[in-house]
C-alpha positions as CSV (number, residue, x, y, z in Angstrom):
1,M,-18.3,3.4,4.6
2,K,-17.9,1.2,1.5
3,P,-15.8,-2.1,1.9
4,L,-12.1,-1.1,1.0
5,N,-10.3,-2.7,-2.1
6,V,-6.8,-3.3,-0.8
7,L,-3.5,-4.5,-2.3
8,I,-0.8,-6.1,-0.1
9,M,2.6,-6.3,-1.7
10,E,4.7,-8.5,0.6
11,D,7.1,-11.5,0.2
12,D,7.1,-12.7,3.7
13,L,4.4,-15.4,4.1
14,V,3.8,-14.6,8.0
15,S,3.4,-10.8,7.2
16,I,1.0,-11.7,4.3
17,E,-1.2,-13.7,6.4
18,F,-1.3,-11.3,9.3
19,L,-2.1,-8.3,7.0
20,D,-4.7,-10.5,4.9
21,E,-6.2,-11.1,8.1
22,I,-6.6,-7.7,9.4
23,L,-7.3,-6.0,6.2
24,S,-9.9,-8.6,5.0
25,G,-12.2,-7.4,7.8
26,Y,-12.5,-4.0,5.9
27,G,-13.2,-5.4,2.4
28,Q,-11.6,-7.2,-0.5
29,V,-7.7,-8.1,-0.3
30,D,-5.5,-9.0,-3.2
31,I,-1.9,-10.1,-2.7
32,A,1.2,-9.4,-4.7
33,E,4.4,-11.2,-3.9
34,S,6.5,-9.1,-6.0
35,G,6.8,-5.5,-7.2
36,K,6.1,-6.4,-10.8
37,D,2.9,-8.3,-9.7
38,A,1.8,-5.4,-7.6
39,L,2.2,-2.9,-10.4
40,H,0.2,-5.2,-12.8
41,A,-2.5,-5.6,-10.1
42,F,-2.5,-1.8,-9.8
43,H,-3.1,-1.2,-13.5
44,M,-5.5,-4.1,-13.8
45,A,-7.7,-2.7,-11.1
46,H,-7.8,0.8,-12.9
47,A,-8.7,-1.0,-16.1
48,R,-11.6,-2.7,-14.4
49,S,-12.7,0.7,-12.9
50,Q,-12.2,-0.9,-9.5
51,P,-9.1,1.0,-8.3
52,Y,-7.5,0.1,-4.9
53,D,-8.3,2.4,-1.9
54,L,-5.3,1.2,0.0
55,I,-1.9,-0.4,-1.0
56,T,0.6,-1.6,1.5
57,L,4.1,-1.8,0.1
58,D,7.0,-3.7,1.6
59,I,10.2,-1.8,1.2
60,G,12.5,-4.7,0.9
61,M,11.3,-6.7,-2.1
62,P,13.5,-9.1,-4.2
63,D,12.6,-7.8,-7.6
64,I,11.4,-4.1,-7.3
65,S,11.6,-2.4,-4.1
66,G,8.6,-0.8,-2.2
67,N,10.0,2.8,-2.9
68,E,10.4,2.1,-6.7
69,V,6.6,0.8,-6.8
70,L,5.7,3.8,-5.0
71,D,7.5,6.1,-7.5
72,K,5.8,4.2,-10.6
73,I,2.3,4.6,-9.0
74,R,2.6,8.1,-8.1
75,E,4.1,8.9,-11.6
76,W,1.2,7.1,-13.3
77,E,-1.3,8.9,-11.0
78,Y,0.3,12.1,-12.0
79,T,0.0,11.6,-15.6
80,K,-3.6,10.7,-15.1
81,G,-4.3,13.9,-13.0
82,F,-5.1,11.8,-9.9
83,V,-2.5,13.5,-7.6
84,G,-4.4,15.4,-4.7
85,Q,-7.7,13.8,-5.9
86,E,-9.9,11.4,-4.4
87,E,-8.8,8.9,-6.9
88,E,-5.2,8.8,-5.7
89,V,-4.5,5.5,-3.9
90,K,-3.5,5.7,-0.2
91,I,-0.1,4.0,0.4
92,I,1.2,2.7,3.7
93,M,4.9,1.5,3.7
94,V,5.6,-1.8,5.5
95,T,9.1,-2.4,6.7
96,A,11.3,-3.8,9.2
97,E,13.9,-1.2,8.4
98,K,14.5,1.4,10.9
99,R,16.6,3.7,8.5
100,M,15.2,7.2,8.7
101,K,16.7,8.0,5.2
102,E,14.3,5.3,3.6
103,R,11.2,6.8,5.5
104,I,12.0,10.1,4.7
105,R,12.4,9.2,1.0
106,S,9.0,7.4,0.9
107,L,7.2,10.2,2.6
108,R,8.5,12.7,0.0
109,K,7.7,10.4,-2.8
110,G,4.0,10.2,-1.5
111,C,3.3,7.6,0.7
112,E,0.8,8.4,3.6
113,E,2.1,6.4,6.5
114,F,4.8,3.8,7.8
115,I,4.1,0.9,9.7
116,S,7.2,-1.0,11.2
117,K,7.4,-4.8,11.7
118,P,6.4,-6.6,13.8
119,I,2.9,-5.2,12.6
120,E,0.4,-4.4,15.3
121,K,-3.3,-4.7,14.5
122,E,-4.0,-1.5,16.5
123,K,-1.5,0.4,14.4
124,I,-3.2,-0.8,11.3
125,A,-6.6,0.3,12.5
126,S,-5.5,3.6,13.8
127,T,-3.8,4.3,10.6
128,L,-6.9,3.5,8.5
129,L,-8.8,5.6,10.6
130,K,-6.2,8.6,10.2
131,L,-6.4,8.3,6.5
132,G,-10.1,8.4,6.4
133,L,-10.5,4.9,5.1
134,I,-12.7,3.8,8.1
135,D,-15.0,5.4,10.4
């Protein structure tokens, strides 16, 4: 498979370093430490014709929540006709939150998977495999 183009949206330094270490083994990784930066990176990647294959979104961000970023990405993809197509980015929500309501909302809004903190390397790998991003 081709190397992945990945965006990590996270504000916790330990989580950033851990996710970067794991995901950089699969391709190019960009980091966004705010929701605003994540949306900017998402749009710039499309403008360069190098869209992300995978985005990880932390739900609890200080400026724009992961769920709000998810909404904005899926809305943009819908207007471009990407929904249900290969061009649609795979999104994994990463959170320390255990509340089922947030998980259900995210799944309904179009995330593919949830990973709870503390993050486990094996869970990331099995999720990438399940999503067809790796062999």
